mmCIF file of the N, C-alpha and C atoms, coordinates in Angstrom:
data_MODEL
# 
_entry.id   MODEL 
# 
loop_
_atom_site.group_PDB 
_atom_site.id 
_atom_site.type_symbol 
_atom_site.label_atom_id 
_atom_site.label_alt_id 
_atom_site.label_comp_id 
_atom_site.label_asym_id 
_atom_site.label_entity_id 
_atom_site.label_seq_id 
_atom_site.pdbx_PDB_ins_code 
_atom_site.Cartn_x 
_atom_site.Cartn_y 
_atom_site.Cartn_z 
_atom_site.occupancy 
_atom_site.B_iso_or_equiv 
_atom_site.pdbx_formal_charge 
_atom_site.auth_seq_id 
_atom_site.auth_comp_id 
_atom_site.auth_asym_id 
_atom_site.auth_atom_id 
_atom_site.pdbx_PDB_model_num 
ATOM 1   N N  . UNK A 1 1  ? 90.349  96.279  94.345  1.00 0.00 ? 1  UNK A N  1 
ATOM 2   C CA . UNK A 1 1  ? 91.690  95.773  94.075  1.00 0.00 ? 1  UNK A CA 1 
ATOM 3   C C  . UNK A 1 1  ? 91.867  94.448  94.809  1.00 0.00 ? 1  UNK A C  1 
ATOM 4   N N  . UNK A 1 2  ? 92.225  93.394  94.062  1.00 0.00 ? 2  UNK A N  1 
ATOM 5   C CA . UNK A 1 2  ? 92.389  92.078  94.654  1.00 0.00 ? 2  UNK A CA 1 
ATOM 6   C C  . UNK A 1 2  ? 93.768  91.891  95.258  1.00 0.00 ? 2  UNK A C  1 
ATOM 7   N N  . UNK A 1 3  ? 93.920  90.761  95.940  1.00 0.00 ? 3  UNK A N  1 
ATOM 8   C CA . UNK A 1 3  ? 95.216  90.492  96.564  1.00 0.00 ? 3  UNK A CA 1 
ATOM 9   C C  . UNK A 1 3  ? 96.303  90.305  95.516  1.00 0.00 ? 3  UNK A C  1 
ATOM 10  N N  . UNK A 1 4  ? 95.917  89.808  94.318  1.00 0.00 ? 4  UNK A N  1 
ATOM 11  C CA . UNK A 1 4  ? 96.910  89.665  93.249  1.00 0.00 ? 4  UNK A CA 1 
ATOM 12  C C  . UNK A 1 4  ? 97.468  91.023  92.855  1.00 0.00 ? 4  UNK A C  1 
ATOM 13  N N  . UNK A 1 5  ? 96.574  91.993  92.651  1.00 0.00 ? 5  UNK A N  1 
ATOM 14  C CA . UNK A 1 5  ? 97.015  93.342  92.270  1.00 0.00 ? 5  UNK A CA 1 
ATOM 15  C C  . UNK A 1 5  ? 97.892  93.953  93.347  1.00 0.00 ? 5  UNK A C  1 
ATOM 16  N N  . UNK A 1 6  ? 97.483  93.799  94.601  1.00 0.00 ? 6  UNK A N  1 
ATOM 17  C CA . UNK A 1 6  ? 98.242  94.358  95.711  1.00 0.00 ? 6  UNK A CA 1 
ATOM 18  C C  . UNK A 1 6  ? 99.628  93.731  95.794  1.00 0.00 ? 6  UNK A C  1 
ATOM 19  N N  . UNK A 1 7  ? 99.700  92.414  95.632  1.00 0.00 ? 7  UNK A N  1 
ATOM 20  C CA . UNK A 1 7  ? 100.981 91.721  95.702  1.00 0.00 ? 7  UNK A CA 1 
ATOM 21  C C  . UNK A 1 7  ? 101.900 92.141  94.569  1.00 0.00 ? 7  UNK A C  1 
ATOM 22  N N  . UNK A 1 8  ? 101.354 92.222  93.371  1.00 0.00 ? 8  UNK A N  1 
ATOM 23  C CA . UNK A 1 8  ? 102.172 92.626  92.225  1.00 0.00 ? 8  UNK A CA 1 
ATOM 24  C C  . UNK A 1 8  ? 102.680 94.051  92.417  1.00 0.00 ? 8  UNK A C  1 
ATOM 25  N N  . UNK A 1 9  ? 101.829 94.927  92.901  1.00 0.00 ? 9  UNK A N  1 
ATOM 26  C CA . UNK A 1 9  ? 102.251 96.312  93.144  1.00 0.00 ? 9  UNK A CA 1 
ATOM 27  C C  . UNK A 1 9  ? 103.338 96.380  94.214  1.00 0.00 ? 9  UNK A C  1 
ATOM 28  N N  . UNK A 1 10 ? 103.212 95.577  95.270  1.00 0.00 ? 10 UNK A N  1 
ATOM 29  C CA . UNK A 1 10 ? 104.221 95.561  96.331  1.00 0.00 ? 10 UNK A CA 1 
ATOM 30  C C  . UNK A 1 10 ? 105.555 95.070  95.782  1.00 0.00 ? 10 UNK A C  1 
ATOM 31  N N  . UNK A 1 11 ? 105.529 93.994  95.013  1.00 0.00 ? 11 UNK A N  1 
ATOM 32  C CA . UNK A 1 11 ? 106.769 93.462  94.438  1.00 0.00 ? 11 UNK A CA 1 
ATOM 33  C C  . UNK A 1 11 ? 107.392 94.496  93.503  1.00 0.00 ? 11 UNK A C  1 
ATOM 34  N N  . UNK A 1 12 ? 106.579 95.153  92.680  1.00 0.00 ? 12 UNK A N  1 
ATOM 35  C CA . UNK A 1 12 ? 107.098 96.180  91.774  1.00 0.00 ? 12 UNK A CA 1 
ATOM 36  C C  . UNK A 1 12 ? 107.729 97.328  92.558  1.00 0.00 ? 12 UNK A C  1 
ATOM 37  N N  . UNK A 1 13 ? 107.091 97.730  93.641  1.00 0.00 ? 13 UNK A N  1 
ATOM 38  C CA . UNK A 1 13 ? 107.630 98.810  94.480  1.00 0.00 ? 13 UNK A CA 1 
ATOM 39  C C  . UNK A 1 13 ? 108.978 98.410  95.077  1.00 0.00 ? 13 UNK A C  1 
ATOM 40  N N  . UNK A 1 14 ? 109.063 97.170  95.561  1.00 0.00 ? 14 UNK A N  1 
ATOM 41  C CA . UNK A 1 14 ? 110.327 96.698  96.137  1.00 0.00 ? 14 UNK A CA 1 
ATOM 42  C C  . UNK A 1 14 ? 111.429 96.632  95.078  1.00 0.00 ? 14 UNK A C  1 
ATOM 43  N N  . UNK A 1 15 ? 111.078 96.186  93.886  1.00 0.00 ? 15 UNK A N  1 
ATOM 44  C CA . UNK A 1 15 ? 112.057 96.129  92.789  1.00 0.00 ? 15 UNK A CA 1 
ATOM 45  C C  . UNK A 1 15 ? 112.528 97.531  92.440  1.00 0.00 ? 15 UNK A C  1 
ATOM 46  N N  . UNK A 1 16 ? 111.598 98.458  92.317  1.00 0.00 ? 16 UNK A N  1 
ATOM 47  C CA . UNK A 1 16 ? 111.958 99.842  91.986  1.00 0.00 ? 16 UNK A CA 1 
ATOM 48  C C  . UNK A 1 16 ? 112.877 100.444 93.042  1.00 0.00 ? 16 UNK A C  1 
ATOM 49  N N  . UNK A 1 17 ? 112.543 100.217 94.313  1.00 0.00 ? 17 UNK A N  1 
ATOM 50  C CA . UNK A 1 17 ? 113.381 100.744 95.396  1.00 0.00 ? 17 UNK A CA 1 
ATOM 51  C C  . UNK A 1 17 ? 114.775 100.124 95.361  1.00 0.00 ? 17 UNK A C  1 
ATOM 52  N N  . UNK A 1 18 ? 114.840 98.826  95.145  1.00 0.00 ? 18 UNK A N  1 
ATOM 53  C CA . UNK A 1 18 ? 116.134 98.149  95.095  1.00 0.00 ? 18 UNK A CA 1 
ATOM 54  C C  . UNK A 1 18 ? 116.977 98.671  93.939  1.00 0.00 ? 18 UNK A C  1 
ATOM 55  N N  . UNK A 1 19 ? 116.345 98.877  92.786  1.00 0.00 ? 19 UNK A N  1 
ATOM 56  C CA . UNK A 1 19 ? 117.080 99.396  91.635  1.00 0.00 ? 19 UNK A CA 1 
ATOM 57  C C  . UNK A 1 19 ? 117.589 100.806 91.896  1.00 0.00 ? 19 UNK A C  1 
ATOM 58  N N  . UNK A 1 20 ? 116.763 101.638 92.506  1.00 0.00 ? 20 UNK A N  1 
ATOM 59  C CA . UNK A 1 20 ? 117.195 103.014 92.756  1.00 0.00 ? 20 UNK A CA 1 
ATOM 60  C C  . UNK A 1 20 ? 118.343 103.068 93.762  1.00 0.00 ? 20 UNK A C  1 
ATOM 61  N N  . UNK A 1 21 ? 118.410 102.070 94.642  1.00 0.00 ? 21 UNK A N  1 
ATOM 62  C CA . UNK A 1 21 ? 119.502 102.004 95.617  1.00 0.00 ? 21 UNK A CA 1 
ATOM 63  C C  . UNK A 1 21 ? 120.665 101.141 95.131  1.00 0.00 ? 21 UNK A C  1 
ATOM 64  N N  . UNK A 1 22 ? 120.556 100.667 93.880  1.00 0.00 ? 22 UNK A N  1 
ATOM 65  C CA . UNK A 1 22 ? 121.575 99.810  93.262  1.00 0.00 ? 22 UNK A CA 1 
ATOM 66  C C  . UNK A 1 22 ? 121.850 98.546  94.086  1.00 0.00 ? 22 UNK A C  1 
ATOM 67  N N  . UNK A 1 23 ? 120.774 98.000  94.638  1.00 0.00 ? 23 UNK A N  1 
ATOM 68  C CA . UNK A 1 23 ? 120.883 96.771  95.422  1.00 0.00 ? 23 UNK A CA 1 
ATOM 69  C C  . UNK A 1 23 ? 120.855 95.574  94.483  1.00 0.00 ? 23 UNK A C  1 
ATOM 70  N N  . UNK A 1 24 ? 121.502 94.486  94.864  1.00 0.00 ? 24 UNK A N  1 
ATOM 71  C CA . UNK A 1 24 ? 121.531 93.274  94.064  1.00 0.00 ? 24 UNK A CA 1 
ATOM 72  C C  . UNK A 1 24 ? 120.428 92.288  94.460  1.00 0.00 ? 24 UNK A C  1 
ATOM 73  N N  . UNK A 1 25 ? 119.844 92.481  95.639  1.00 0.00 ? 25 UNK A N  1 
ATOM 74  C CA . UNK A 1 25 ? 118.777 91.592  96.093  1.00 0.00 ? 25 UNK A CA 1 
ATOM 75  C C  . UNK A 1 25 ? 117.842 92.370  97.019  1.00 0.00 ? 25 UNK A C  1 
ATOM 76  N N  . UNK A 1 26 ? 116.667 91.776  97.224  1.00 0.00 ? 26 UNK A N  1 
ATOM 77  C CA . UNK A 1 26 ? 115.668 92.408  98.071  1.00 0.00 ? 26 UNK A CA 1 
ATOM 78  C C  . UNK A 1 26 ? 114.793 91.308  98.668  1.00 0.00 ? 26 UNK A C  1 
ATOM 79  N N  . UNK A 1 27 ? 114.331 91.516  99.883  1.00 0.00 ? 27 UNK A N  1 
ATOM 80  C CA . UNK A 1 27 ? 113.445 90.546  100.529 1.00 0.00 ? 27 UNK A CA 1 
ATOM 81  C C  . UNK A 1 27 ? 112.007 90.848  100.136 1.00 0.00 ? 27 UNK A C  1 
ATOM 82  N N  . UNK A 1 28 ? 111.326 89.811  99.667  1.00 0.00 ? 28 UNK A N  1 
ATOM 83  C CA . UNK A 1 28 ? 109.916 89.935  99.281  1.00 0.00 ? 28 UNK A CA 1 
ATOM 84  C C  . UNK A 1 28 ? 109.131 88.945  100.134 1.00 0.00 ? 28 UNK A C  1 
ATOM 85  N N  . UNK A 1 29 ? 108.027 89.385  100.719 1.00 0.00 ? 29 UNK A N  1 
ATOM 86  C CA . UNK A 1 29 ? 107.230 88.456  101.526 1.00 0.00 ? 29 UNK A CA 1 
ATOM 87  C C  . UNK A 1 29 ? 106.816 87.218  100.727 1.00 0.00 ? 29 UNK A C  1 
ATOM 88  N N  . UNK A 1 30 ? 106.912 86.058  101.360 1.00 0.00 ? 30 UNK A N  1 
ATOM 89  C CA . UNK A 1 30 ? 106.605 84.794  100.710 1.00 0.00 ? 30 UNK A CA 1 
ATOM 90  C C  . UNK A 1 30 ? 105.179 84.769  100.165 1.00 0.00 ? 30 UNK A C  1 
ATOM 91  N N  . UNK A 1 31 ? 104.238 85.359  100.866 1.00 0.00 ? 31 UNK A N  1 
ATOM 92  C CA . UNK A 1 31 ? 102.847 85.410  100.417 1.00 0.00 ? 31 UNK A CA 1 
ATOM 93  C C  . UNK A 1 31 ? 102.761 86.084  99.053  1.00 0.00 ? 31 UNK A C  1 
ATOM 94  N N  . UNK A 1 32 ? 103.477 87.186  98.895  1.00 0.00 ? 32 UNK A N  1 
ATOM 95  C CA . UNK A 1 32 ? 103.447 87.916  97.636  1.00 0.00 ? 32 UNK A CA 1 
ATOM 96  C C  . UNK A 1 32 ? 104.163 87.148  96.528  1.00 0.00 ? 32 UNK A C  1 
ATOM 97  N N  . UNK A 1 33 ? 105.245 86.456  96.871  1.00 0.00 ? 33 UNK A N  1 
ATOM 98  C CA . UNK A 1 33 ? 105.941 85.647  95.866  1.00 0.00 ? 33 UNK A CA 1 
ATOM 99  C C  . UNK A 1 33 ? 105.054 84.509  95.373  1.00 0.00 ? 33 UNK A C  1 
ATOM 100 N N  . UNK A 1 34 ? 104.308 83.893  96.285  1.00 0.00 ? 34 UNK A N  1 
ATOM 101 C CA . UNK A 1 34 ? 103.404 82.801  95.888  1.00 0.00 ? 34 UNK A CA 1 
ATOM 102 C C  . UNK A 1 34 ? 102.335 83.311  94.929  1.00 0.00 ? 34 UNK A C  1 
ATOM 103 N N  . UNK A 1 35 ? 101.751 84.453  95.244  1.00 0.00 ? 35 UNK A N  1 
ATOM 104 C CA . UNK A 1 35 ? 100.709 85.020  94.388  1.00 0.00 ? 35 UNK A CA 1 
ATOM 105 C C  . UNK A 1 35 ? 101.289 85.382  93.027  1.00 0.00 ? 35 UNK A C  1 
ATOM 106 N N  . UNK A 1 36 ? 102.464 85.988  93.032  1.00 0.00 ? 36 UNK A N  1 
ATOM 107 C CA . UNK A 1 36 ? 103.115 86.355  91.770  1.00 0.00 ? 36 UNK A CA 1 
ATOM 108 C C  . UNK A 1 36 ? 103.417 85.114  90.935  1.00 0.00 ? 36 UNK A C  1 
ATOM 109 N N  . UNK A 1 37 ? 103.868 84.055  91.574  1.00 0.00 ? 37 UNK A N  1 
ATOM 110 C CA . UNK A 1 37 ? 104.142 82.803  90.876  1.00 0.00 ? 37 UNK A CA 1 
ATOM 111 C C  . UNK A 1 37 ? 102.858 82.221  90.284  1.00 0.00 ? 37 UNK A C  1 
ATOM 112 N N  . UNK A 1 38 ? 101.756 82.263  91.024  1.00 0.00 ? 38 UNK A N  1 
ATOM 113 C CA . UNK A 1 38 ? 100.480 81.756  90.507  1.00 0.00 ? 38 UNK A CA 1 
ATOM 114 C C  . UNK A 1 38 ? 100.028 82.544  89.283  1.00 0.00 ? 38 UNK A C  1 
ATOM 115 N N  . UNK A 1 39 ? 100.200 83.854  89.329  1.00 0.00 ? 39 UNK A N  1 
ATOM 116 C CA . UNK A 1 39 ? 99.831  84.695  88.183  1.00 0.00 ? 39 UNK A CA 1 
ATOM 117 C C  . UNK A 1 39 ? 100.691 84.330  86.979  1.00 0.00 ? 39 UNK A C  1 
ATOM 118 N N  . UNK A 1 40 ? 101.987 84.191  87.185  1.00 0.00 ? 40 UNK A N  1 
ATOM 119 C CA . UNK A 1 40 ? 102.892 83.838  86.089  1.00 0.00 ? 40 UNK A CA 1 
ATOM 120 C C  . UNK A 1 40 ? 102.560 82.466  85.511  1.00 0.00 ? 40 UNK A C  1 
ATOM 121 N N  . UNK A 1 41 ? 102.263 81.505  86.369  1.00 0.00 ? 41 UNK A N  1 
ATOM 122 C CA . UNK A 1 41 ? 101.906 80.171  85.892  1.00 0.00 ? 41 UNK A CA 1 
ATOM 123 C C  . UNK A 1 41 ? 100.616 80.211  85.070  1.00 0.00 ? 41 UNK A C  1 
ATOM 124 N N  . UNK A 1 42 ? 99.652  81.004  85.494  1.00 0.00 ? 42 UNK A N  1 
ATOM 125 C CA . UNK A 1 42 ? 98.392  81.123  84.762  1.00 0.00 ? 42 UNK A CA 1 
ATOM 126 C C  . UNK A 1 42 ? 98.628  81.735  83.378  1.00 0.00 ? 42 UNK A C  1 
ATOM 127 N N  . UNK A 1 43 ? 99.482  82.743  83.313  1.00 0.00 ? 43 UNK A N  1 
ATOM 128 C CA . UNK A 1 43 ? 99.786  83.390  82.033  1.00 0.00 ? 43 UNK A CA 1 
ATOM 129 C C  . UNK A 1 43 ? 100.497 82.413  81.099  1.00 0.00 ? 43 UNK A C  1 
ATOM 130 N N  . UNK A 1 44 ? 101.464 81.683  81.617  1.00 0.00 ? 44 UNK A N  1 
ATOM 131 C CA . UNK A 1 44 ? 102.196 80.711  80.798  1.00 0.00 ? 44 UNK A CA 1 
ATOM 132 C C  . UNK A 1 44 ? 101.241 79.626  80.308  1.00 0.00 ? 44 UNK A C  1 
ATOM 133 N N  . UNK A 1 45 ? 100.364 79.135  81.169  1.00 0.00 ? 45 UNK A N  1 
ATOM 134 C CA . UNK A 1 45 ? 99.402  78.106  80.761  1.00 0.00 ? 45 UNK A CA 1 
ATOM 135 C C  . UNK A 1 45 ? 98.478  78.633  79.674  1.00 0.00 ? 45 UNK A C  1 
ATOM 136 N N  . UNK A 1 46 ? 98.060  79.876  79.813  1.00 0.00 ? 46 UNK A N  1 
ATOM 137 C CA . UNK A 1 46 ? 97.182  80.479  78.808  1.00 0.00 ? 46 UNK A CA 1 
ATOM 138 C C  . UNK A 1 46 ? 97.917  80.629  77.469  1.00 0.00 ? 46 UNK A C  1 
ATOM 139 N N  . UNK A 1 47 ? 99.177  81.063  77.541  1.00 0.00 ? 47 UNK A N  1 
ATOM 140 C CA . UNK A 1 47 ? 99.966  81.212  76.313  1.00 0.00 ? 47 UNK A CA 1 
ATOM 141 C C  . UNK A 1 47 ? 100.187 79.853  75.647  1.00 0.00 ? 47 UNK A C  1 
ATOM 142 N N  . UNK A 1 48 ? 100.455 78.845  76.455  1.00 0.00 ? 48 UNK A N  1 
ATOM 143 C CA . UNK A 1 48 ? 100.689 77.510  75.904  1.00 0.00 ? 48 UNK A CA 1 
ATOM 144 C C  . UNK A 1 48 ? 99.432  76.955  75.260  1.00 0.00 ? 48 UNK A C  1 
ATOM 145 N N  . UNK A 1 49 ? 98.278  77.198  75.865  1.00 0.00 ? 49 UNK A N  1 
ATOM 146 C CA . UNK A 1 49 ? 97.039  76.688  75.298  1.00 0.00 ? 49 UNK A CA 1 
ATOM 147 C C  . UNK A 1 49 ? 96.677  77.419  73.994  1.00 0.00 ? 49 UNK A C  1 
ATOM 148 N N  . UNK A 1 50 ? 97.018  78.691  73.908  1.00 0.00 ? 50 UNK A N  1 
ATOM 149 C CA . UNK A 1 50 ? 96.719  79.423  72.672  1.00 0.00 ? 50 UNK A CA 1 
ATOM 150 C C  . UNK A 1 50 ? 97.715  79.068  71.573  1.00 0.00 ? 50 UNK A C  1 
ATOM 151 N N  . UNK A 1 51 ? 98.903  78.656  71.934  1.00 0.00 ? 51 UNK A N  1 
ATOM 152 C CA . UNK A 1 51 ? 99.910  78.241  70.956  1.00 0.00 ? 51 UNK A CA 1 
ATOM 153 C C  . UNK A 1 51 ? 99.544  76.899  70.345  1.00 0.00 ? 51 UNK A C  1 
ATOM 154 N N  . UNK A 1 52 ? 98.967  76.021  71.149  1.00 0.00 ? 52 UNK A N  1 
ATOM 155 C CA . UNK A 1 52 ? 98.603  74.679  70.697  1.00 0.00 ? 52 UNK A CA 1 
ATOM 156 C C  . UNK A 1 52 ? 97.470  74.728  69.682  1.00 0.00 ? 52 UNK A C  1 
ATOM 157 N N  . UNK A 1 53 ? 96.573  75.686  69.799  1.00 0.00 ? 53 UNK A N  1 
ATOM 158 C CA . UNK A 1 53 ? 95.403  75.762  68.911  1.00 0.00 ? 53 UNK A CA 1 
ATOM 159 C C  . UNK A 1 53 ? 95.765  75.984  67.475  1.00 0.00 ? 53 UNK A C  1 
# 
């Protein structure tokens, strides 16, 4: 399991906990947010490149 998988799982766990507690916000470690952002950017770039073809 890579750091990307671990970060995504941690963020998902925090989101699930916040939702179950009806919280409006939650603190996520910056390291995990950066990794999640990189994954999202890679997916968007891949989608954009496949759309252009």
